[in-house]
C-alpha positions as CSV (number, residue, x, y, z in Angstrom):
1,Q,22.5,-28.2,49.2
2,V,22.8,-31.3,47.1
3,Q,25.2,-31.1,44.2
4,L,25.9,-33.8,41.6
5,V,28.6,-33.1,39.1
6,E,29.1,-35.5,36.2
7,S,32.2,-35.8,34.1
8,G,33.8,-38.2,31.6
9,G,31.5,-37.8,28.6
10,G,32.8,-37.2,25.1
11,L,33.0,-38.5,21.6
12,V,34.0,-42.1,21.1
13,Q,34.0,-44.5,18.2
14,P,31.7,-47.6,18.1
15,G,33.2,-50.4,20.2
16,G,35.1,-47.9,22.4
17,S,34.8,-47.2,26.1
18,L,34.2,-44.3,28.4
19,R,33.9,-44.0,32.2
20,L,31.5,-41.5,33.6
21,S,31.9,-40.1,37.1
22,C,29.5,-38.3,39.4
23,A,30.8,-36.6,42.5
24,A,28.1,-35.9,45.1
25,S,28.0,-33.4,47.9
26,G,25.4,-32.3,50.4
27,I,24.1,-35.8,51.1
28,I,25.0,-38.8,53.2
29,F,26.2,-40.5,50.1
30,R,26.4,-44.1,51.4
31,L,22.7,-44.1,52.2
32,Y,21.5,-43.0,48.8
33,I,20.5,-45.0,45.7
34,M,22.7,-43.7,42.9
35,G,21.6,-44.0,39.3
36,W,22.6,-43.1,35.8
37,Y,19.9,-42.1,33.3
38,R,20.1,-41.0,29.8
39,Q,18.1,-39.0,27.3
40,A,18.5,-39.1,23.6
41,P,17.0,-36.4,21.3
42,G,13.3,-36.9,21.0
43,K,13.2,-39.6,23.6
44,Q,12.2,-39.9,27.2
45,R,14.8,-40.1,29.9
46,E,15.5,-43.7,30.8
47,L,17.3,-45.6,33.6
48,V,20.6,-47.0,32.5
49,A,21.9,-48.4,35.8
50,A,21.5,-47.9,39.5
51,I,23.2,-49.1,42.7
52,D,21.7,-49.0,46.1
53,S,23.3,-48.6,49.6
54,S,23.8,-52.4,49.7
55,D,25.6,-52.3,46.4
56,I,22.8,-54.1,44.7
57,T,22.8,-53.1,41.0
58,N,20.1,-52.8,38.4
59,Y,20.7,-52.4,34.6
60,A,18.6,-51.7,31.6
61,D,18.4,-54.7,29.3
62,S,20.1,-52.7,26.5
63,V,23.3,-52.2,28.5
64,K,23.6,-55.5,30.4
65,G,27.0,-57.0,29.9
66,R,28.5,-53.8,28.5
67,F,28.0,-51.2,31.3
68,T,29.1,-51.5,35.0
69,I,28.0,-49.2,37.7
70,S,30.0,-48.8,40.9
71,R,30.4,-46.5,43.8
72,D,33.1,-45.3,46.1
73,N,31.6,-44.2,49.4
74,G,34.9,-42.8,50.6
75,K,35.0,-40.4,47.6
76,N,31.2,-39.8,47.4
77,T,31.4,-40.8,43.8
78,V,29.5,-43.1,41.5
79,Y,30.9,-44.4,38.2
80,L,29.6,-45.8,35.0
81,Q,32.0,-47.9,33.0
82,M,30.7,-48.2,29.5
83,N,32.3,-50.7,27.1
84,S,31.4,-51.8,23.6
85,L,29.6,-48.6,23.0
86,K,27.1,-48.4,20.2
87,P,25.7,-45.4,18.3
88,E,22.4,-46.0,20.0
89,D,24.1,-45.2,23.4
90,T,24.4,-41.6,22.2
91,A,22.6,-39.4,24.7
92,V,23.0,-37.0,27.6
93,Y,23.8,-39.0,30.7
94,Y,22.5,-37.8,34.0
95,C,23.4,-38.7,37.5
96,N,20.6,-39.1,40.1
97,A,20.7,-39.5,43.9
98,R,17.6,-40.6,45.8
99,T,16.7,-41.9,49.2
100,S,14.2,-44.4,47.9
101,W,12.9,-45.7,44.6
102,T,9.6,-43.7,45.1
103,S,11.4,-40.4,45.5
104,T,12.3,-38.1,42.7
105,G,15.8,-37.4,44.0
106,N,18.3,-34.9,42.7
107,W,19.8,-34.6,39.3
108,G,23.1,-33.5,37.9
109,Q,23.5,-31.2,34.9
110,G,24.3,-34.1,32.5
111,T,27.2,-35.0,30.3
112,Q,27.1,-35.7,26.6
113,V,28.1,-39.1,25.3
114,T,28.4,-39.4,21.5
115,V,29.2,-42.7,19.8
116,S,30.1,-42.1,16.2
117,S,32.7,-43.0,13.6
């Protein structure tokens, strides 16, 4: 049974930083494409960043230069370091694990990130 458990969300002021973590179980973690998605109220869920089994990364244009995705295969965990946060980064952030870009994969329960003064 696949389980993805996100943590690290919260309230932060504009310009601040947060680090999200997603601990995975029930999968051969090192073989999976791991991704972070977000969904703001009234908007569709969108890809924020992803990292594949070769550590190749992909970022949404809106977060390039501010967010960094990384993975620790020994801990079955993927991270999202978020710097220079903006109010428009406010959303529920979801972790995703998939075996290929064409598969739906599995989702975590989400963690709320709120950027506000």
